[in-house]
C-alpha positions in Angstrom: 0.0 0.0 0.0 1.3 3.5 -0.8 2.0 6.0 2.0 -0.8 8.2 3.4 0.8 11.4 2.1 0.7 10.1 -1.5 -1.6 11.7 -4.0 -2.8 8.2 -5.0 -3.4 5.3 -2.7 -3.4 1.7 -4.1 -4.7 -1.3 -2.1 -5.2 -4.8 -3.5 -7.7 -7.1 -1.8 -9.2 -10.3 -3.2 -7.8 -9.6 -6.6 -9.4 -6.2 -6.8 -7.1 -3.1 -6.9 -8.6 -0.1 -5.2 -7.1 3.1 -6.6 -8.0 6.2 -4.6 -7.4 9.8 -5.6 -6.1 11.2 -2.3 -6.2 15.0 -2.2 -9.5 15.5 -0.5 -8.9 19.0 0.7 -8.7 20.1 -2.9 -11.6 17.9 -4.1 -8.9 15.7 -5.7 -7.8 18.4 -8.1 -5.2 17.1 -10.5 -1.7 18.5 -10.0 1.5 17.2 -11.4 2.2 14.7 -8.6 -1.3 13.2 -8.8 -1.1 12.8 -12.6 2.3 11.1 -12.4 1.1 8.8 -9.6 -2.1 7.8 -11.4 -0.1 6.8 -14.4 2.4 4.9 -12.3 -0.4 3.1 -10.4 -1.9 1.9 -13.7 1.5 0.6 -14.9 2.0 -1.3 -11.7 -1.5 -2.8 -12.0 -0.7 -4.0 -15.6 2.3 -5.9 -14.3 0.5 -7.6 -11.5 -1.2 -10.6 -13.1 -3.1 -11.5 -9.9 -5.3 -8.3 -10.3 -8.6 -9.0 -12.0 -10.5 -5.8 -11.6 -9.8 -2.1 -10.6 -12.1 0.3 -8.7 -11.2 3.9 -9.1 -12.5 6.3 -6.5 -12.0 9.6 -4.8 -11.3 10.3 -1.1 -13.3 13.1 0.6 -16.3 15.0 -0.8 -15.6 14.6 -4.5 -14.3 12.2 -7.1 -12.2 14.8 -8.9 -12.7 18.5 -9.6 -10.4 18.4 -12.6 -7.1 20.0 -13.3 -5.8 22.3 -10.5 -5.0 25.4 -12.5 -3.8 27.2 -9.4 -1.2 24.5 -8.9 -0.3 24.5 -12.6 0.3 28.3 -12.5 2.9 27.8 -9.8 4.6 25.1 -11.9 4.8 26.8 -15.4 6.8 23.9 -16.9 4.1 21.4 -16.2 1.7 22.4 -19.0 4.3 22.2 -21.9 6.0 19.1 -20.4 2.7 17.2 -20.1 1.3 18.5 -23.4 4.3 17.4 -25.6 4.0 13.9 -27.1 7.1 11.9 -27.5 7.7 10.5 -31.1 7.4 6.9 -30.0 4.2 7.3 -27.9 0.6 7.6 -29.0 -0.4 10.2 -26.4 0.9 12.9 -24.1 0.8 12.8 -20.3 -2.5 14.6 -20.1 -4.1 12.1 -22.4 -2.4 9.1 -20.8 -3.7 9.8 -17.3 -7.3 9.2 -18.6 -6.8 6.8 -21.4 -4.5 4.4 -19.6 -7.5 2.9 -17.8 -9.1 2.0 -21.1 -5.8 0.3 -22.1 -5.5 -1.8 -19.0 -6.2 -5.5 -19.7 -8.6 -5.7 -16.7 -12.0 -4.0 -16.2 -11.9 -0.6 -14.5 -15.0 0.6 -12.5 -15.2 4.3 -11.5 -17.2 4.9 -8.3 -18.3 8.6 -8.6 -19.6 11.0 -6.0 -19.6 14.7 -5.5 -17.9 16.8 -8.1 -16.4 15.3 -11.3 -15.3 18.0 -13.6 -13.0 18.4 -16.7 -10.0 16.1 -16.3 -11.9 14.0 -13.7 -14.7 13.6 -16.2 -12.3 12.4 -18.9 -10.7 9.9 -16.5 -14.1 8.2 -15.7 -14.9 8.2 -19.4 -11.8 6.1 -19.9 -13.1 3.5 -17.4 -15.2 0.5 -18.5 -18.1 1.3 -16.1 -19.1 4.4 -14.3 -21.3 4.0 -11.2 -22.4 7.4 -9.7 -24.8 8.9 -7.2 -27.9 10.5 -8.7 -26.8 13.9 -7.4 -23.2 13.7 -8.5 -22.2 17.0 -10.1 -20.6 16.5 -13.5 -19.2 18.8 -16.2 -17.1 18.8 -19.3 -15.7 22.0 -17.9 -12.9 22.9 -20.2 -15.0 25.6 -22.0 -14.8 27.7 -18.8 -11.1 28.1 -19.4 -11.5 28.7 -23.2 -10.2 25.1 -23.9 -11.5 21.9 -25.4 -11.4 18.5 -23.6 -7.9 17.1 -24.6 -7.3 14.3 -22.1 -8.6 11.6 -24.5 -12.2 12.8 -24.2 -12.7 12.7 -28.0 -11.7 9.0 -28.1 -14.1 8.1 -25.3 -17.2 10.4 -25.6 -17.8 9.1 -29.2 -18.3 5.5 -27.8 -20.8 6.5 -25.2 -23.2 9.2 -26.4 -24.6 11.0 -29.4 -22.6 13.7 -31.1 -25.2 16.4 -30.5 -25.2 15.6 -26.7 -21.3 15.6 -26.6 -21.1 18.9 -28.5 -23.7 20.6 -26.3 -22.1 19.5 -23.1 -18.6 20.5 -24.4 -19.7 23.9 -25.9 -21.6 25.0 -22.8 -19.5 23.4 -20.1 -22.7 23.2 -18.1 -23.1 21.1 -14.9 -25.4 18.1 -15.0 -26.3 15.5 -12.5 -25.4 11.8 -12.3 -29.1 11.1 -13.2 -28.8 13.2 -16.4 -25.4 11.5 -17.1 -27.1 8.2 -17.1 -29.7 9.4 -19.6 -26.9 10.6 -21.9 -25.1 7.2 -21.7 -22.1 8.7 -19.8 -23.0 7.0 -16.5 -23.5 3.2 -16.5 -25.5 2.9 -13.3 -26.9 5.1 -10.5 -26.4 4.1 -6.9 -26.8 5.7 -3.5 -23.5 3.8 -2.7 -21.3 3.6 -5.8 -18.4 2.0 -4.0 -20.6 -0.8 -2.7 -22.1 -1.5 -6.1 -18.7 -1.3 -7.7 -17.4 -3.9 -5.3 -20.4 -6.2 -6.1 -19.7 -6.0 -9.8 -16.0 -6.5 -9.3 -16.6 -9.6 -7.3 -18.8 -11.1 -10.0 -16.1 -10.4 -12.6 -13.4 -11.9 -10.4 -15.3 -15.2 -10.4 -14.8 -15.6 -14.2 -11.8 -16.7 -16.2 -9.4 -13.7 -16.0 -8.1 -14.6 -19.5 -11.6 -14.5 -21.0 -12.4 -11.2 -19.2 -9.2 -9.6 -20.5 -9.9 -11.0 -24.0 -13.4 -9.5 -23.8 -12.1 -6.0 -23.0 -9.6 -6.3 -25.8 -12.2 -7.6 -28.2 -14.6 -4.7 -27.6 -11.8 -2.2 -27.9 -10.8 -3.6 -31.3 -14.3 -4.1 -32.7 -16.7 -1.5 -31.3 -18.1 0.4 -34.3 -15.8 -1.5 -36.6 -17.1 -2.9 -39.9 -18.5 -6.4 -39.8 -15.7 -8.0 -41.7 -13.1 -6.6 -39.3 -15.1 -7.5 -36.2 -15.5 -11.1 -37.3 -11.8 -11.3 -38.0 -10.9 -10.1 -34.5 -13.4 -12.5 -33.0 -11.6 -15.4 -34.6 -8.1 -14.1 -33.7 -8.9 -13.5 -30.1 -10.8 -16.7 -29.6 -7.7 -18.6 -30.9 -5.7 -17.1 -28.1 -8.1 -18.5 -25.5 -8.8 -22.0 -26.8 -6.9 -24.7 -24.9 -5.3 -22.4 -22.3 -5.3 -23.5 -18.7 -8.0 -21.1 -17.6 -10.2 -22.0 -20.5 -9.9 -25.7 -19.5 -10.8 -24.8 -15.9 -13.9 -22.8 -17.1 -15.0 -25.8 -19.2 -14.5 -28.2 -16.2 -16.4 -25.9 -13.9 -19.2 -25.5 -16.4 -19.6 -29.2 -16.8 -19.3 -30.0 -13.1 -22.6 -30.7 -11.3 -22.7 -29.8 -7.6 -19.0 -29.9 -7.2 -16.8 -27.1 -5.8 -15.6 -25.0 -8.8 -11.8 -25.0 -9.4 -10.0 -21.7 -8.8 -8.7 -19.9 -11.8 -5.0 -19.2 -12.3 -3.6 -15.7 -12.6 -4.4 -14.1 -16.0 -1.9 -14.4 -18.8 -0.5 -11.2 -20.2 -3.1 -9.9 -22.8 -2.7 -6.7 -24.9 
């Protein structure tokens, strides 16, 4: 577990990694340290093959109030340093802190409460599921600062909602509730206790073959909105990577067993 003074806390329990934004006095505003620590946490989770699901949450009254512009103003090199993309990478650091959760080979569930603005909103859009309180206060807030959402929002918004809704929310920067977010397709589920519901979903996922779960995430990433021919090709290619593997054999044995204690799955194989 990381130290209490860290901007990001990581705890692993029963194959679930709990990643907590830990700057409650600032509503978990994103400063340089938090961005770097979030990316580092995701990289460590990728390496740990025993982890089968991630729950992303915020400490204190809010999930994340977005980029801390006051902190950025005191660190003038942060903006250009994080905005520049290195030639061998697909993203810059601002984009990576949100999109890295979509790239993980395990499902990521965001438990959202309080404020979730700007960069915080783009982080949850990069997750696989978003469970929020009905009164959560959401906004694609970049317009307030004369900016556009540039932390991978364009790669994730298009998968979740209609273009007119995305444009209206982006152009106005208005605040909307978790309940409205669910209507727009940006929130997966409403809950009075998002963390409790996130844990319940994570536990169900952890009971399945970790290889098949990772393959499913990869399959949807490769095929969602793709043409039929391409989607069918990816189905075949990914299925071939599962057939005959140890965890697939365990799933088959468990599926055929009647009244017997199911066998435990092995740690997932590396899948990307």
